[in-house]
Structure formats: structure tokens, C-alpha cells
N, CA, C, O and the ligand as a Tripos MOL2 file, in Angstrom:
@<TRIPOS>MOLECULE
protein
  309   307    78     0     0
PROTEIN
NO_CHARGES

@<TRIPOS>ATOM
      1 N           7.5500    2.4810   12.3910 N.3       1 MET1
      2 CA          8.2360    3.2270   11.3320 C.3       1 MET1
      3 C           9.2480    2.3250   10.6500 C.2       1 MET1
      4 O           9.8410    1.4430   11.2700 O.2       1 MET1
      5 N           9.4260    2.5640    9.3870 N.am      2 GLU2
      6 CA         10.4730    1.8850    8.6480 C.3       2 GLU2
      7 C          11.4220    2.9350    8.1020 C.2       2 GLU2
      8 O          11.0820    4.1120    7.9890 O.2       2 GLU2
      9 N          12.6190    2.4800    7.7690 N.am      3 LYS3
     10 CA         13.5730    3.3880    7.1420 C.3       3 LYS3
     11 C          13.9090    2.8560    5.7600 C.2       3 LYS3
     12 O          14.0420    1.6480    5.5660 O.2       3 LYS3
     13 N          14.0440    3.7460    4.8180 N.am      4 ALA4
     14 CA         14.4250    3.3260    3.4670 C.3       4 ALA4
     15 C          15.4810    4.2780    2.9260 C.2       4 ALA4
     16 O          15.5270    5.4570    3.2770 O.2       4 ALA4
     17 N          16.3180    3.7360    2.0710 N.am      5 ILE5
     18 CA         17.3000    4.5510    1.3510 C.3       5 ILE5
     19 C          17.1060    4.2870   -0.1400 C.2       5 ILE5
     20 O          17.2290    3.1560   -0.6090 O.2       5 ILE5
     21 N          16.8030    5.3460   -0.8650 N.am      6 LEU6
     22 CA         16.5920    5.2320   -2.3060 C.3       6 LEU6
     23 C          17.7830    5.7980   -3.0590 C.2       6 LEU6
     24 O          18.4140    6.7610   -2.6240 O.2       6 LEU6
     25 N          18.0760    5.1860   -4.1920 N.am      7 ARG7
     26 CA         19.0480    5.7770   -5.1040 C.3       7 ARG7
     27 C          18.2650    6.6750   -6.0660 C.2       7 ARG7
     28 O          17.3330    6.2310   -6.7370 O.2       7 ARG7
     29 N          18.6640    7.9440   -6.1140 N.am      8 VAL8
     30 CA         17.9300    8.9220   -6.9260 C.3       8 VAL8
     31 C          18.9200    9.7000   -7.7890 C.2       8 VAL8
     32 O          19.9120   10.2280   -7.2850 O.2       8 VAL8
     33 N          18.6480    9.7650   -9.0720 N.am      9 GLU9
     34 CA         19.5260   10.5230   -9.9610 C.3       9 GLU9
     35 C          18.9120   11.8660  -10.3170 C.2       9 GLU9
     36 O          17.6930   12.0360  -10.2890 O.2       9 GLU9
     37 N          19.7750   12.8180  -10.6510 N.am     10 GLY10
     38 CA         19.3280   14.1510  -11.0370 C.3      10 GLY10
     39 C          19.4550   15.1750   -9.9330 C.2      10 GLY10
     40 O          19.0320   16.3200  -10.0920 O.2      10 GLY10
     41 N          20.0440   14.7670   -8.7960 N.am     11 ILE11
     42 CA         20.2520   15.7020   -7.6870 C.3      11 ILE11
     43 C          21.5540   16.4470   -7.9540 C.2      11 ILE11
     44 O          22.6370   15.8680   -7.8650 O.2      11 ILE11
     45 N          21.4440   17.7440   -8.2860 N.am     12 SER12
     46 CA         22.6570   18.4350   -8.7140 C.3      12 SER12
     47 C          23.0430   19.6310   -7.8610 C.2      12 SER12
     48 O          24.1600   20.1330   -7.9830 O.2      12 SER12
     49 N          22.1580   20.0960   -7.0100 N.am     13 CYS13
     50 CA         22.5000   21.2780   -6.2200 C.3      13 CYS13
     51 C          21.6350   21.3580   -4.9680 C.2      13 CYS13
     52 O          20.7700   20.5130   -4.7390 O.2      13 CYS13
     53 N          21.8830   22.3860   -4.1630 N.am     14 ASP14
     54 CA         21.1330   22.5240   -2.9160 C.3      14 ASP14
     55 C          19.6460   22.7440   -3.1440 C.2      14 ASP14
     56 O          18.8130   22.3850   -2.3120 O.2      14 ASP14
     57 N          19.3300   23.3420   -4.2930 N.am     15 HIS15
     58 CA         17.9140   23.5280   -4.6030 C.3      15 HIS15
     59 C          17.2240   22.1680   -4.7620 C.2      15 HIS15
     60 O          16.1120   21.9690   -4.2720 O.2      15 HIS15
     61 N          17.8830   21.2490   -5.4400 N.am     16 CYS16
     62 CA         17.3390   19.8970   -5.5970 C.3      16 CYS16
     63 C          17.1430   19.2500   -4.2280 C.2      16 CYS16
     64 O          16.1280   18.6030   -3.9720 O.2      16 CYS16
     65 N          18.1290   19.4340   -3.3570 N.am     17 VAL17
     66 CA         18.0450   18.8500   -2.0190 C.3      17 VAL17
     67 C          16.8010   19.3620   -1.3030 C.2      17 VAL17
     68 O          16.0600   18.5910   -0.6940 O.2      17 VAL17
     69 N          16.5800   20.6800   -1.3840 N.am     18 LYS18
     70 CA         15.4080   21.2670   -0.7240 C.3      18 LYS18
     71 C          14.1120   20.7720   -1.3490 C.2      18 LYS18
     72 O          13.1480   20.4700   -0.6450 O.2      18 LYS18
     73 N          14.0960   20.6900   -2.6830 N.am     19 THR19
     74 CA         12.8890   20.2580   -3.3830 C.3      19 THR19
     75 C          12.4990   18.8420   -2.9820 C.2      19 THR19
     76 O          11.3320   18.5650   -2.7040 O.2      19 THR19
     77 N          13.4850   17.9500   -2.9540 N.am     20 ILE20
     78 CA         13.2010   16.5540   -2.6100 C.3      20 ILE20
     79 C          12.8340   16.4200   -1.1400 C.2      20 ILE20
     80 O          11.9290   15.6660   -0.7820 O.2      20 ILE20
     81 N          13.5400   17.1540   -0.2950 N.am     21 THR21
     82 CA         13.2420   17.1000    1.1350 C.3      21 THR21
     83 C          11.8010   17.5180    1.3940 C.2      21 THR21
     84 O          11.1100   16.9170    2.2160 O.2      21 THR21
     85 N          11.3540   18.5520    0.6870 N.am     22 LYS22
     86 CA          9.9840   19.0270    0.8790 C.3      22 LYS22
     87 C           8.9750   18.0580    0.2470 C.2      22 LYS22
     88 O           7.9480   17.7560    0.8550 O.2      22 LYS22
     89 N           9.2590   17.5740   -0.9600 N.am     23 ALA23
     90 CA          8.3140   16.6920   -1.6610 C.3      23 ALA23
     91 C           8.0520   15.4290   -0.8400 C.2      23 ALA23
     92 O           6.9070   15.0040   -0.6880 O.2      23 ALA23
     93 N           9.1140   14.8390   -0.3170 N.am     24 ALA24
     94 CA          8.9460   13.6090    0.4640 C.3      24 ALA24
     95 C           8.4280   13.9290    1.8620 C.2      24 ALA24
     96 O           7.5570   13.2370    2.3900 O.2      24 ALA24
     97 N           8.9790   14.9940    2.4560 N.am     25 GLY25
     98 CA          8.6360   15.3270    3.8320 C.3      25 GLY25
     99 C           7.2090   15.8100    4.0120 C.2      25 GLY25
    100 O           6.6730   15.7640    5.1200 O.2      25 GLY25
    101 N           6.5850   16.2760    2.9280 N.am     26 ASP26
    102 CA          5.1880   16.7180    3.0070 C.3      26 ASP26
    103 C           4.2090   15.5570    3.0870 C.2      26 ASP26
    104 O           3.0450   15.7510    3.4390 O.2      26 ASP26
    105 N           4.6710   14.3450    2.7610 N.am     27 LEU27
    106 CA          3.7730   13.1890    2.8110 C.3      27 LEU27
    107 C           3.4910   12.8050    4.2600 C.2      27 LEU27
    108 O           4.3460   12.9310    5.1370 O.2      27 LEU27
    109 N           2.2810   12.3410    4.4790 N.am     28 LEU28
    110 CA          1.8720   11.9120    5.8130 C.3      28 LEU28
    111 C           2.7440   10.7490    6.2750 C.2      28 LEU28
    112 O           2.9210    9.7710    5.5480 O.2      28 LEU28
    113 N           3.2780   10.8560    7.4640 N.am     29 GLY29
    114 CA          4.0330    9.7480    8.0390 C.3      29 GLY29
    115 C           5.4740    9.6530    7.5860 C.2      29 GLY29
    116 O           6.1710    8.7020    7.9400 O.2      29 GLY29
    117 N           5.9390   10.6300    6.8010 N.am     30 VAL30
    118 CA          7.3370   10.6110    6.3500 C.3      30 VAL30
    119 C           8.1310   11.6310    7.1630 C.2      30 VAL30
    120 O           7.7250   12.7850    7.2970 O.2      30 VAL30
    121 N           9.2600   11.1940    7.7000 N.am     31 LYS31
    122 CA         10.0680   12.0610    8.5640 C.3      31 LYS31
    123 C          11.5450   11.8770    8.2580 C.2      31 LYS31
    124 O          11.9590   10.9470    7.5670 O.2      31 LYS31
    125 N          12.3200   12.8070    8.8050 N.am     32 ASN32
    126 CA         13.7860   12.6910    8.7750 C.3      32 ASN32
    127 C          14.3290   12.4500    7.3700 C.2      32 ASN32
    128 O          15.1960   11.6010    7.1640 O.2      32 ASN32
    129 N          13.8110   13.2050    6.4140 N.am     33 VAL33
    130 CA         14.2990   13.0540    5.0400 C.3      33 VAL33
    131 C          15.7040   13.6460    4.9430 C.2      33 VAL33
    132 O          15.9360   14.7970    5.3130 O.2      33 VAL33
    133 N          16.6220   12.8470    4.4460 N.am     34 GLU34
    134 CA         17.9980   13.3140    4.2620 C.3      34 GLU34
    135 C          18.4360   13.0170    2.8430 C.2      34 GLU34
    136 O          18.4230   11.8720    2.3910 O.2      34 GLU34
    137 N          18.8240   14.0810    2.1530 N.am     35 VAL35
    138 CA         19.2530   13.9430    0.7640 C.3      35 VAL35
    139 C          20.7730   14.0770    0.7190 C.2      35 VAL35
    140 O          21.3420   15.0590    1.1950 O.2      35 VAL35
    141 N          21.4110   13.0730    0.1400 N.am     36 ASP36
    142 CA         22.8720   13.1060   -0.0180 C.3      36 ASP36
    143 C          23.1770   13.5100   -1.4520 C.2      36 ASP36
    144 O          23.0420   12.7260   -2.3910 O.2      36 ASP36
    145 N          23.5940   14.7690   -1.5840 N.am     37 LEU37
    146 CA         23.8520   15.3510   -2.9040 C.3      37 LEU37
    147 C          24.9570   14.6030   -3.6460 C.2      37 LEU37
    148 O          24.8360   14.3330   -4.8410 O.2      37 LEU37
    149 N          26.0220   14.2750   -2.9430 N.am     38 LYS38
    150 CA         27.1470   13.6030   -3.6040 C.3      38 LYS38
    151 C          26.8940   12.1170   -3.8050 C.2      38 LYS38
    152 O          27.3200   11.5320   -4.8000 O.2      38 LYS38
    153 N          26.2030   11.5220   -2.8610 N.am     39 GLY39
    154 CA         25.9740   10.0780   -2.9370 C.3      39 GLY39
    155 C          24.7520    9.6780   -3.7350 C.2      39 GLY39
    156 O          24.5160    8.4950   -3.9810 O.2      39 GLY39
    157 N          23.9550   10.7010   -4.1480 N.am     40 ASN40
    158 CA         22.7270   10.4160   -4.9180 C.3      40 ASN40
    159 C          21.7800    9.4770   -4.1870 C.2      40 ASN40
    160 O          21.2110    8.5590   -4.7780 O.2      40 ASN40
    161 N          21.6230    9.7240   -2.8940 N.am     41 THR41
    162 CA         20.6720    8.9130   -2.1430 C.3      41 THR41
    163 C          19.7220    9.8040   -1.3440 C.2      41 THR41
    164 O          20.0400   10.9400   -0.9940 O.2      41 THR41
    165 N          18.5600    9.2500   -1.0740 N.am     42 VAL42
    166 CA         17.5700    9.9190   -0.2380 C.3      42 VAL42
    167 C          17.1440    8.9130    0.8260 C.2      42 VAL42
    168 O          16.6300    7.8420    0.5030 O.2      42 VAL42
    169 N          17.3550    9.2550    2.0780 N.am     43 SER43
    170 CA         16.9310    8.3630    3.1530 C.3      43 SER43
    171 C          15.8330    9.0430    3.9580 C.2      43 SER43
    172 O          15.7730   10.2690    4.0550 O.2      43 SER43
    173 N          14.9750    8.2240    4.5280 N.am     44 PHE44
    174 CA         13.8530    8.7690    5.2970 C.3      44 PHE44
    175 C          13.2390    7.6740    6.1410 C.2      44 PHE44
    176 O          13.4110    6.4830    5.8830 O.2      44 PHE44
    177 N          12.5110    8.1200    7.1700 N.am     45 MET45
    178 CA         11.6840    7.2340    7.9700 C.3      45 MET45
    179 C          10.2700    7.3730    7.4310 C.2      45 MET45
    180 O           9.8540    8.4590    7.0270 O.2      45 MET45
    181 N           9.5400    6.2770    7.4270 N.am     46 PHE46
    182 CA          8.1550    6.3900    6.9670 C.3      46 PHE46
    183 C           7.2590    5.3580    7.6320 C.2      46 PHE46
    184 O           7.7010    4.2930    8.0610 O.2      46 PHE46
    185 N           5.9930    5.7150    7.6970 N.am     47 ASP47
    186 CA          4.9690    4.8180    8.2120 C.3      47 ASP47
    187 C           4.2250    4.2600    6.9990 C.2      47 ASP47
    188 O           3.4340    4.9780    6.3860 O.2      47 ASP47
    189 N           4.4610    2.9930    6.6400 N.am     48 PRO48
    190 CA          3.8840    2.4470    5.4160 C.3      48 PRO48
    191 C           2.3540    2.4200    5.4240 C.2      48 PRO48
    192 O           1.7320    2.3490    4.3640 O.2      48 PRO48
    193 N           1.7450    2.4740    6.6060 N.am     49 ALA49
    194 CA          0.2820    2.5040    6.6680 C.3      49 ALA49
    195 C          -0.2530    3.8590    6.2120 C.2      49 ALA49
    196 O          -1.3850    3.9590    5.7380 O.2      49 ALA49
    197 N           0.5640    4.8970    6.3570 N.am     50 LYS50
    198 CA          0.1410    6.2460    5.9500 C.3      50 LYS50
    199 C           0.6510    6.5920    4.5600 C.2      50 LYS50
    200 O          -0.0930    7.1060    3.7240 O.2      50 LYS50
    201 N           1.9120    6.3090    4.3220 N.am     51 SER51
    202 CA          2.5040    6.5650    3.0140 C.3      51 SER51
    203 C           3.3650    5.3740    2.6090 C.2      51 SER51
    204 O           4.5150    5.2650    3.0350 O.2      51 SER51
    205 N           2.8120    4.4770    1.7860 N.am     52 PRO52
    206 CA          3.6110    3.3470    1.3130 C.3      52 PRO52
    207 C           4.8310    3.8340    0.5340 C.2      52 PRO52
    208 O           4.8510    4.9510    0.0170 O.2      52 PRO52
    209 N           5.8230    2.9960    0.4630 N.am     53 LEU53
    210 CA          7.0730    3.3740   -0.2010 C.3      53 LEU53
    211 C           6.8350    3.8780   -1.6220 C.2      53 LEU53
    212 O           7.4790    4.8300   -2.0650 O.2      53 LEU53
    213 N           5.9090    3.2370   -2.3340 N.am     54 LYS54
    214 CA          5.6820    3.6550   -3.7240 C.3      54 LYS54
    215 C           5.1570    5.0960   -3.8030 C.2      54 LYS54
    216 O           5.3890    5.7860   -4.7970 O.2      54 LYS54
    217 N           4.4580    5.5450   -2.7680 N.am     55 ASN55
    218 CA          3.9840    6.9340   -2.7590 C.3      55 ASN55
    219 C           5.1420    7.9080   -2.5770 C.2      55 ASN55
    220 O           5.1630    8.9860   -3.1700 O.2      55 ASN55
    221 N           6.1070    7.5080   -1.7450 N.am     56 VAL56
    222 CA          7.2730    8.3660   -1.5460 C.3      56 VAL56
    223 C           8.0780    8.4280   -2.8490 C.2      56 VAL56
    224 O           8.5380    9.4920   -3.2600 O.2      56 VAL56
    225 N           8.2330    7.2800   -3.4770 N.am     57 GLU57
    226 CA          8.9460    7.2480   -4.7580 C.3      57 GLU57
    227 C           8.2310    8.1190   -5.7870 C.2      57 GLU57
    228 O           8.8700    8.8400   -6.5540 O.2      57 GLU57
    229 N           6.8960    8.0460   -5.7970 N.am     58 ALA58
    230 CA          6.1220    8.8370   -6.7590 C.3      58 ALA58
    231 C           6.2810   10.3360   -6.5010 C.2      58 ALA58
    232 O           6.3580   11.1250   -7.4430 O.2      58 ALA58
    233 N           6.3290   10.7250   -5.2340 N.am     59 ALA59
    234 CA          6.4920   12.1500   -4.9030 C.3      59 ALA59
    235 C           7.8330   12.6710   -5.4050 C.2      59 ALA59
    236 O           7.9300   13.7940   -5.9000 O.2      59 ALA59
    237 N           8.8670   11.8390   -5.2720 N.am     60 ILE60
    238 CA         10.2040   12.2470   -5.7400 C.3      60 ILE60
    239 C          10.2250   12.3050   -7.2680 C.2      60 ILE60
    240 O          10.7990   13.2170   -7.8630 O.2      60 ILE60
    241 N           9.5900   11.3160   -7.8850 N.am     61 THR61
    242 CA          9.5030   11.3010   -9.3510 C.3      61 THR61
    243 C           8.7350   12.5220   -9.8570 C.2      61 THR61
    244 O           9.1550   13.1740  -10.8130 O.2      61 THR61
    245 N           7.6060   12.8270   -9.2070 N.am     62 ASP62
    246 CA          6.7870   13.9710   -9.6130 C.3      62 ASP62
    247 C           7.5390   15.2940   -9.4490 C.2      62 ASP62
    248 O           7.2730   16.2620  -10.1610 O.2      62 ASP62
    249 N           8.4760   15.3220   -8.5050 N.am     63 ALA63
    250 CA          9.2710   16.5370   -8.2970 C.3      63 ALA63
    251 C          10.3370   16.6910   -9.3830 C.2      63 ALA63
    252 O          11.0060   17.7210   -9.4600 O.2      63 ALA63
    253 N          10.4910   15.6610  -10.2240 N.am     64 GLY64
    254 CA         11.3870   15.7910  -11.3650 C.3      64 GLY64
    255 C          12.6790   14.9880  -11.2740 C.2      64 GLY64
    256 O          13.6230   15.2460  -12.0200 O.2      64 GLY64
    257 N          12.7270   14.0280  -10.3750 N.am     65 TYR65
    258 CA         13.9540   13.2430  -10.1890 C.3      65 TYR65
    259 C          13.7090   11.7850  -10.5450 C.2      65 TYR65
    260 O          12.5770   11.3080  -10.6140 O.2      65 TYR65
    261 N          14.8160   11.1070  -10.7640 N.am     66 ASP66
    262 CA         14.7580    9.7620  -11.3100 C.3      66 ASP66
    263 C          15.0890    8.7380  -10.2180 C.2      66 ASP66
    264 O          16.2500    8.5540   -9.8520 O.2      66 ASP66
    265 N          14.0550    8.0840   -9.7120 N.am     67 VAL67
    266 CA         14.2670    7.0810   -8.6650 C.3      67 VAL67
    267 C          14.7620    5.7920   -9.3110 C.2      67 VAL67
    268 O          14.0510    5.1630  -10.0940 O.2      67 VAL67
    269 N          15.9910    5.4110   -8.9710 N.am     68 LYS68
    270 CA         16.6220    4.2470   -9.6160 C.3      68 LYS68
    271 C          16.3850    2.9580   -8.8620 C.2      68 LYS68
    272 O          16.5410    1.8710   -9.4180 O.2      68 LYS68
    273 N          16.0120    3.0690   -7.6130 N.am     69 GLY69
    274 CA         15.7520    1.8340   -6.8920 C.3      69 GLY69
    275 C          15.9940    1.9730   -5.4040 C.2      69 GLY69
    276 O          16.4810    2.9900   -4.9100 O.2      69 GLY69
    277 N          15.6360    0.9140   -4.7170 N.am     70 LEU70
    278 CA         15.7500    0.8680   -3.2670 C.3      70 LEU70
    279 C          17.0930    0.2490   -2.8920 C.2      70 LEU70
    280 O          17.3780   -0.8950   -3.2460 O.2      70 LEU70
    281 N          17.9070    1.0070   -2.1790 N.am     71 LEU71
    282 CA         19.2030    0.4820   -1.7520 C.3      71 LEU71
    283 C          19.0500   -0.3600   -0.4950 C.2      71 LEU71
    284 O          19.7100   -1.3850   -0.3290 O.2      71 LEU71
    285 N          18.1710    0.0910    0.3800 N.am     72 LYS72
    286 CA         18.0890   -0.5450    1.6750 C.3      72 LYS72
    287 C          16.7690   -0.1770    2.3340 C.2      72 LYS72
    288 O          16.2640    0.9340    2.1780 O.2      72 LYS72
    289 N          16.2360   -1.1150    3.0580 N.am     73 SER73
    290 CA         15.0000   -0.8380    3.7740 C.3      73 SER73
    291 C          14.9870   -1.6950    5.0330 C.2      73 SER73
    292 O          15.3270   -2.8770    4.9830 O.2      73 SER73
    293 N          14.6040   -1.1170    6.1400 N.am     74 TYR74
    294 CA         14.5710   -1.9180    7.3510 C.3      74 TYR74
    295 C          13.5940   -1.3400    8.3550 C.2      74 TYR74
    296 O          13.3030   -0.1440    8.3620 O.2      74 TYR74
    297 N          13.1100   -2.2080    9.1830 N.am     75 ASN75
    298 CA         12.2250   -1.7990   10.2580 C.3      75 ASN75
    299 C          13.0450   -1.2240   11.3950 C.2      75 ASN75
    300 O          14.1550   -1.6770   11.6740 O.2      75 ASN75
    301 N          12.5000   -0.2520   12.0260 N.am     76 ARG76
    302 CA         13.1640    0.2900   13.2170 C.3      76 ARG76
    303 C          12.1870    0.3180   14.3490 C.2      76 ARG76
    304 O          11.0210    0.6740   14.1760 O.2      76 ARG76
    305 N          12.6640   -0.0610   15.5180 N.am     77 THR77
    306 CA         11.7770   -0.0690   16.6690 C.3      77 THR77
    307 C          11.8490    1.2650   17.3810 C.2      77 THR77
    308 O          11.1690    1.4660   18.3870 O.2      77 THR77
    309 CU         19.4340   21.4200   -8.2860 Cu       78 CU78
@<TRIPOS>BOND
     1     1     2 1
     2     2     3 1
     3     3     4 2
     4     3     5 am
     5     5     6 1
     6     6     7 1
     7     7     8 2
     8     7     9 am
     9     9    10 1
    10    10    11 1
    11    11    12 2
    12    11    13 am
    13    13    14 1
    14    14    15 1
    15    15    16 2
    16    15    17 am
    17    17    18 1
    18    18    19 1
    19    19    20 2
    20    19    21 am
    21    21    22 1
    22    22    23 1
    23    23    24 2
    24    23    25 am
    25    25    26 1
    26    26    27 1
    27    27    28 2
    28    27    29 am
    29    29    30 1
    30    30    31 1
    31    31    32 2
    32    31    33 am
    33    33    34 1
    34    34    35 1
    35    35    36 2
    36    35    37 am
    37    37    38 1
    38    38    39 1
    39    39    40 2
    40    39    41 am
    41    41    42 1
    42    42    43 1
    43    43    44 2
    44    43    45 am
    45    45    46 1
    46    46    47 1
    47    47    48 2
    48    47    49 am
    49    49    50 1
    50    50    51 1
    51    51    52 2
    52    51    53 am
    53    53    54 1
    54    54    55 1
    55    55    56 2
    56    55    57 am
    57    57    58 1
    58    58    59 1
    59    59    60 2
    60    59    61 am
    61    61    62 1
    62    62    63 1
    63    63    64 2
    64    63    65 am
    65    65    66 1
    66    66    67 1
    67    67    68 2
    68    67    69 am
    69    69    70 1
    70    70    71 1
    71    71    72 2
    72    71    73 am
    73    73    74 1
    74    74    75 1
    75    75    76 2
    76    75    77 am
    77    77    78 1
    78    78    79 1
    79    79    80 2
    80    79    81 am
    81    81    82 1
    82    82    83 1
    83    83    84 2
    84    83    85 am
    85    85    86 1
    86    86    87 1
    87    87    88 2
    88    87    89 am
    89    89    90 1
    90    90    91 1
    91    91    92 2
    92    91    93 am
    93    93    94 1
    94    94    95 1
    95    95    96 2
    96    95    97 am
    97    97    98 1
    98    98    99 1
    99    99   100 2
   100    99   101 am
   101   101   102 1
   102   102   103 1
   103   103   104 2
   104   103   105 am
   105   105   106 1
   106   106   107 1
   107   107   108 2
   108   107   109 am
   109   109   110 1
   110   110   111 1
   111   111   112 2
   112   111   113 am
   113   113   114 1
   114   114   115 1
   115   115   116 2
   116   115   117 am
   117   117   118 1
   118   118   119 1
   119   119   120 2
   120   119   121 am
   121   121   122 1
   122   122   123 1
   123   123   124 2
   124   123   125 am
   125   125   126 1
   126   126   127 1
   127   127   128 2
   128   127   129 am
   129   129   130 1
   130   130   131 1
   131   131   132 2
   132   131   133 am
   133   133   134 1
   134   134   135 1
   135   135   136 2
   136   135   137 am
   137   137   138 1
   138   138   139 1
   139   139   140 2
   140   139   141 am
   141   141   142 1
   142   142   143 1
   143   143   144 2
   144   143   145 am
   145   145   146 1
   146   146   147 1
   147   147   148 2
   148   147   149 am
   149   149   150 1
   150   150   151 1
   151   151   152 2
   152   151   153 am
   153   153   154 1
   154   154   155 1
   155   155   156 2
   156   155   157 am
   157   157   158 1
   158   158   159 1
   159   159   160 2
   160   159   161 am
   161   161   162 1
   162   162   163 1
   163   163   164 2
   164   163   165 am
   165   165   166 1
   166   166   167 1
   167   167   168 2
   168   167   169 am
   169   169   170 1
   170   170   171 1
   171   171   172 2
   172   171   173 am
   173   173   174 1
   174   174   175 1
   175   175   176 2
   176   175   177 am
   177   177   178 1
   178   178   179 1
   179   179   180 2
   180   179   181 am
   181   181   182 1
   182   182   183 1
   183   183   184 2
   184   183   185 am
   185   185   186 1
   186   186   187 1
   187   187   188 2
   188   187   189 am
   189   189   190 1
   190   190   191 1
   191   191   192 2
   192   191   193 am
   193   193   194 1
   194   194   195 1
   195   195   196 2
   196   195   197 am
   197   197   198 1
   198   198   199 1
   199   199   200 2
   200   199   201 am
   201   201   202 1
   202   202   203 1
   203   203   204 2
   204   203   205 am
   205   205   206 1
   206   206   207 1
   207   207   208 2
   208   207   209 am
   209   209   210 1
   210   210   211 1
   211   211   212 2
   212   211   213 am
   213   213   214 1
   214   214   215 1
   215   215   216 2
   216   215   217 am
   217   217   218 1
   218   218   219 1
   219   219   220 2
   220   219   221 am
   221   221   222 1
   222   222   223 1
   223   223   224 2
   224   223   225 am
   225   225   226 1
   226   226   227 1
   227   227   228 2
   228   227   229 am
   229   229   230 1
   230   230   231 1
   231   231   232 2
   232   231   233 am
   233   233   234 1
   234   234   235 1
   235   235   236 2
   236   235   237 am
   237   237   238 1
   238   238   239 1
   239   239   240 2
   240   239   241 am
   241   241   242 1
   242   242   243 1
   243   243   244 2
   244   243   245 am
   245   245   246 1
   246   246   247 1
   247   247   248 2
   248   247   249 am
   249   249   250 1
   250   250   251 1
   251   251   252 2
   252   251   253 am
   253   253   254 1
   254   254   255 1
   255   255   256 2
   256   255   257 am
   257   257   258 1
   258   258   259 1
   259   259   260 2
   260   259   261 am
   261   261   262 1
   262   262   263 1
   263   263   264 2
   264   263   265 am
   265   265   266 1
   266   266   267 1
   267   267   268 2
   268   267   269 am
   269   269   270 1
   270   270   271 1
   271   271   272 2
   272   271   273 am
   273   273   274 1
   274   274   275 1
   275   275   276 2
   276   275   277 am
   277   277   278 1
   278   278   279 1
   279   279   280 2
   280   279   281 am
   281   281   282 1
   282   282   283 1
   283   283   284 2
   284   283   285 am
   285   285   286 1
   286   286   287 1
   287   287   288 2
   288   287   289 am
   289   289   290 1
   290   290   291 1
   291   291   292 2
   292   291   293 am
   293   293   294 1
   294   294   295 1
   295   295   296 2
   296   295   297 am
   297   297   298 1
   298   298   299 1
   299   299   300 2
   300   299   301 am
   301   301   302 1
   302   302   303 1
   303   303   304 2
   304   303   305 am
   305   305   306 1
   306   306   307 1
   307   307   308 2
@<TRIPOS>SUBSTRUCTURE
     1 MET1         2 RESIDUE 1 A MET
     2 GLU2         6 RESIDUE 1 A GLU
     3 LYS3        10 RESIDUE 1 A LYS
     4 ALA4        14 RESIDUE 1 A ALA
     5 ILE5        18 RESIDUE 1 A ILE
     6 LEU6        22 RESIDUE 1 A LEU
     7 ARG7        26 RESIDUE 1 A ARG
     8 VAL8        30 RESIDUE 1 A VAL
     9 GLU9        34 RESIDUE 1 A GLU
    10 GLY10       38 RESIDUE 1 A GLY
    11 ILE11       42 RESIDUE 1 A ILE
    12 SER12       46 RESIDUE 1 A SER
    13 CYS13       50 RESIDUE 1 A CYS
    14 ASP14       54 RESIDUE 1 A ASP
    15 HIS15       58 RESIDUE 1 A HIS
    16 CYS16       62 RESIDUE 1 A CYS
    17 VAL17       66 RESIDUE 1 A VAL
    18 LYS18       70 RESIDUE 1 A LYS
    19 THR19       74 RESIDUE 1 A THR
    20 ILE20       78 RESIDUE 1 A ILE
    21 THR21       82 RESIDUE 1 A THR
    22 LYS22       86 RESIDUE 1 A LYS
    23 ALA23       90 RESIDUE 1 A ALA
    24 ALA24       94 RESIDUE 1 A ALA
    25 GLY25       98 RESIDUE 1 A GLY
    26 ASP26      102 RESIDUE 1 A ASP
    27 LEU27      106 RESIDUE 1 A LEU
    28 LEU28      110 RESIDUE 1 A LEU
    29 GLY29      114 RESIDUE 1 A GLY
    30 VAL30      118 RESIDUE 1 A VAL
    31 LYS31      122 RESIDUE 1 A LYS
    32 ASN32      126 RESIDUE 1 A ASN
    33 VAL33      130 RESIDUE 1 A VAL
    34 GLU34      134 RESIDUE 1 A GLU
    35 VAL35      138 RESIDUE 1 A VAL
    36 ASP36      142 RESIDUE 1 A ASP
    37 LEU37      146 RESIDUE 1 A LEU
    38 LYS38      150 RESIDUE 1 A LYS
    39 GLY39      154 RESIDUE 1 A GLY
    40 ASN40      158 RESIDUE 1 A ASN
    41 THR41      162 RESIDUE 1 A THR
    42 VAL42      166 RESIDUE 1 A VAL
    43 SER43      170 RESIDUE 1 A SER
    44 PHE44      174 RESIDUE 1 A PHE
    45 MET45      178 RESIDUE 1 A MET
    46 PHE46      182 RESIDUE 1 A PHE
    47 ASP47      186 RESIDUE 1 A ASP
    48 PRO48      190 RESIDUE 1 A PRO
    49 ALA49      194 RESIDUE 1 A ALA
    50 LYS50      198 RESIDUE 1 A LYS
    51 SER51      202 RESIDUE 1 A SER
    52 PRO52      206 RESIDUE 1 A PRO
    53 LEU53      210 RESIDUE 1 A LEU
    54 LYS54      214 RESIDUE 1 A LYS
    55 ASN55      218 RESIDUE 1 A ASN
    56 VAL56      222 RESIDUE 1 A VAL
    57 GLU57      226 RESIDUE 1 A GLU
    58 ALA58      230 RESIDUE 1 A ALA
    59 ALA59      234 RESIDUE 1 A ALA
    60 ILE60      238 RESIDUE 1 A ILE
    61 THR61      242 RESIDUE 1 A THR
    62 ASP62      246 RESIDUE 1 A ASP
    63 ALA63      250 RESIDUE 1 A ALA
    64 GLY64      254 RESIDUE 1 A GLY
    65 TYR65      258 RESIDUE 1 A TYR
    66 ASP66      262 RESIDUE 1 A ASP
    67 VAL67      266 RESIDUE 1 A VAL
    68 LYS68      270 RESIDUE 1 A LYS
    69 GLY69      274 RESIDUE 1 A GLY
    70 LEU70      278 RESIDUE 1 A LEU
    71 LEU71      282 RESIDUE 1 A LEU
    72 LYS72      286 RESIDUE 1 A LYS
    73 SER73      290 RESIDUE 1 A SER
    74 TYR74      294 RESIDUE 1 A TYR
    75 ASN75      298 RESIDUE 1 A ASN
    76 ARG76      302 RESIDUE 1 A ARG
    77 THR77      306 RESIDUE 1 A THR
    78 CU78       309 GROUP 0 **** ****
């Protein structure tokens, strides 16, 4: 599993948090999605063999939010 933190704009309320959590969390191999409403970040664990990072970004974009970039990414054992 890898962990990534994305900077995402357009997160304005708890509904947005739920929408993004579900959009990303529904992808195969994506877990522990955490949306920071104030910090405009979305962090999650993912298995790149099942859902590459670009697929997670696309799911968030398709849900109506603006992915600004990758803040951090690292492997976790
Ligand atoms: Cu909202």
C-alpha cells in the first residue's frame, strides 16, 4: 500500500467531505480516505496495482472537485 495526500479545492462543507470520501473510497484498493475540510487536502491509502493514483484523482475530479496536485506520497510497510 502507498499513502498519498492530494491538495483539492472546492471542499466547502460536510456534504463535500462525504462525497469525496465515497468517490475515492469506492475504488478498488483505496482505504482510509480522510478529507480535511479546512486544510483542503484528501489523504488515503491505495494499492497502485488496483487503483493507480491518476484513477483516484479522476474519481475526485469526476465528483466535481479540483485536484491541484500531490502534496506527498510515500510507501508504507
Ligand atoms: Cu459541500
